[in-house]
N, C-alpha and C positions, 0 to 999 in steps of 0.2 A: 287160284289154287284149287286143285282137285284132290280129294282124299278118297282112296279106294280101301275101305276097311277090310274087305274080303282078301285082297291081295297084299294088304299092309304096305301100301305105297302111296306116295304123294307126288303131285306134278305141279310145279309152279308155272304160272302164265308168264308171258313175256313181260308184262307190266310188273309182275312180282319180282322177276330177276332184275329188272331195271331199278326198282325201288330198293332192293337189297344191295345192289352195287352202289347206289347213291348213299345209303345209310352207312355202309361199310367203308366207303371212300376208296373203292377199287374200280378198275375199268373192266375187269374180266373175272367173273366168279370161277371160271375154269382154268385159270392160270395154274400150270403145274407146280409152280413154286409155292403157292398158297392155295390149298384146296378148299376154298370157301364154299363151293357148291355142295360138296359132300357134307360139310359141317352144317350148312343151312338145311339141307334135306333131312339129315338125321335129327336136328333140333325140332323141325316141324313134325316128323314122325313121332318123336318122344312126346310132344305136346298133344298131338291129335289122336294118336293110336294107342298109347300106353296109359293105362289107368292104374293109379295106386290102389293096392289091395285087390287088384284083379290080375293085371299082367306083371306086376312086381310088388314086392313088399319091402318094408324097411325094418331091419332088425338092428337095434343099436345105431351105429353110424354107417351101416352097410345096406345097399339096395340089392335085392336078390330077385332073379327072374322066376316067375311061376310058370310051369309047363302048362300050356293051354289045353292039353288033352287029359292029363292026369290030375292037374291041380296041385301037384307037388312042387316044392321049391327045388330048383335046379342048382346043383353044385357046379358053378362055372369058374374055371381057372383062367380061361382066356376070355375076358369080357367082350361081348359084341359091342360095336360102336353105339348102338341105341342105349344099352345099359350105361355106358360111360356118360352119355348125354344126360340121361335121367339122373344118374348119380351126381354129376356136377351141378345140374340145375337145382337139385334138392340140397346141395351143400354137404353131401356125404362122401365117404371114402370109396 
Protein backbone atom coordinates (compact mmCIF):
# COMPACT_ATOMS: atom_id res chain seq x y z
CA UNK A 1 0.00 0.00 0.00
CA UNK A 2 1.23 3.47 -0.84
CA UNK A 3 -0.11 6.55 0.92
CA UNK A 4 0.36 9.99 -0.64
CA UNK A 5 -0.41 12.49 2.10
CA UNK A 6 0.01 15.51 -0.17
CA UNK A 7 -2.51 14.21 -2.73
CA UNK A 8 -4.63 12.56 0.00
CA UNK A 9 -4.68 9.31 -1.92
CA UNK A 10 -3.87 5.67 -1.32
CA UNK A 11 -2.87 2.92 -3.71
CA UNK A 12 -3.17 -0.75 -2.88
CA UNK A 13 -0.68 -3.23 -4.26
CA UNK A 14 -1.79 -6.35 -6.11
CA UNK A 15 -1.01 -8.36 -2.98
CA UNK A 16 -3.22 -5.98 -0.98
CA UNK A 17 -6.14 -6.45 -3.36
CA UNK A 18 -5.74 -10.22 -3.31
CA UNK A 19 -5.66 -10.25 0.50
CA UNK A 20 -8.76 -8.02 0.67
CA UNK A 21 -10.65 -10.27 -1.75
CA UNK A 22 -9.75 -13.29 0.34
CA UNK A 23 -10.77 -11.64 3.63
CA UNK A 24 -14.04 -10.35 2.18
CA UNK A 25 -14.79 -13.61 0.40
CA UNK A 26 -15.26 -12.00 -3.01
CA UNK A 27 -13.64 -12.71 -6.36
CA UNK A 28 -13.63 -9.13 -7.70
CA UNK A 29 -13.38 -5.95 -5.63
CA UNK A 30 -14.55 -4.02 -8.70
CA UNK A 31 -17.81 -5.93 -9.19
CA UNK A 32 -20.35 -3.17 -10.04
CA UNK A 33 -23.01 -4.87 -7.91
CA UNK A 34 -20.89 -4.54 -4.76
CA UNK A 35 -18.40 -1.71 -4.77
CA UNK A 36 -15.89 -3.15 -2.32
CA UNK A 37 -12.93 -1.35 -3.91
CA UNK A 38 -14.30 2.12 -3.15
CA UNK A 39 -15.29 1.09 0.39
CA UNK A 40 -11.83 -0.33 0.98
CA UNK A 41 -9.98 2.70 -0.40
CA UNK A 42 -12.15 5.10 1.63
CA UNK A 43 -11.60 3.09 4.80
CA UNK A 44 -7.83 3.15 4.28
CA UNK A 45 -7.93 6.90 3.58
CA UNK A 46 -9.91 7.51 6.76
CA UNK A 47 -7.44 5.46 8.79
CA UNK A 48 -4.23 6.76 7.23
CA UNK A 49 -5.02 10.36 6.26
CA UNK A 50 -7.65 11.71 8.66
CA UNK A 51 -6.60 12.58 12.20
CA UNK A 52 -9.08 13.19 15.01
CA UNK A 53 -8.96 16.81 16.25
CA UNK A 54 -6.97 17.78 13.15
CA UNK A 55 -9.01 16.83 10.07
CA UNK A 56 -12.25 16.14 11.93
CA UNK A 57 -13.67 16.70 15.39
CA UNK A 58 -16.36 14.94 17.37
CA UNK A 59 -19.17 16.98 18.90
CA UNK A 60 -21.62 14.92 20.85
CA UNK A 61 -22.42 11.99 18.57
CA UNK A 62 -21.46 13.73 15.33
CA UNK A 63 -18.17 13.89 13.40
CA UNK A 64 -17.49 17.21 11.66
CA UNK A 65 -14.84 18.02 9.05
CA UNK A 66 -12.32 20.77 9.85
CA UNK A 67 -11.37 22.98 6.89
CA UNK A 68 -7.63 22.46 6.36
CA UNK A 69 -7.05 26.07 5.27
CA UNK A 70 -9.08 28.04 7.82
CA UNK A 71 -9.25 25.60 10.72
CA UNK A 72 -12.99 26.19 10.96
CA UNK A 73 -15.57 23.46 11.30
CA UNK A 74 -17.35 22.98 7.99
CA UNK A 75 -21.11 22.78 7.91
CA UNK A 76 -21.66 19.78 5.67
CA UNK A 77 -25.13 18.79 4.55
CA UNK A 78 -23.98 16.24 1.99
CA UNK A 79 -21.31 14.19 3.76
CA UNK A 80 -18.35 13.09 1.67
CA UNK A 81 -17.68 9.38 1.70
CA UNK A 82 -14.56 9.77 3.87
CA UNK A 83 -16.55 11.46 6.62
CA UNK A 84 -19.11 8.66 6.46
CA UNK A 85 -16.33 6.10 6.97
CA UNK A 86 -14.82 8.06 9.88
CA UNK A 87 -18.27 8.48 11.43
CA UNK A 88 -19.11 4.80 11.13
CA UNK A 89 -15.74 3.62 12.42
CA UNK A 90 -16.11 5.90 15.46
CA UNK A 91 -19.67 4.65 16.07
CA UNK A 92 -21.18 8.11 15.59
CA UNK A 93 -24.10 9.49 13.62
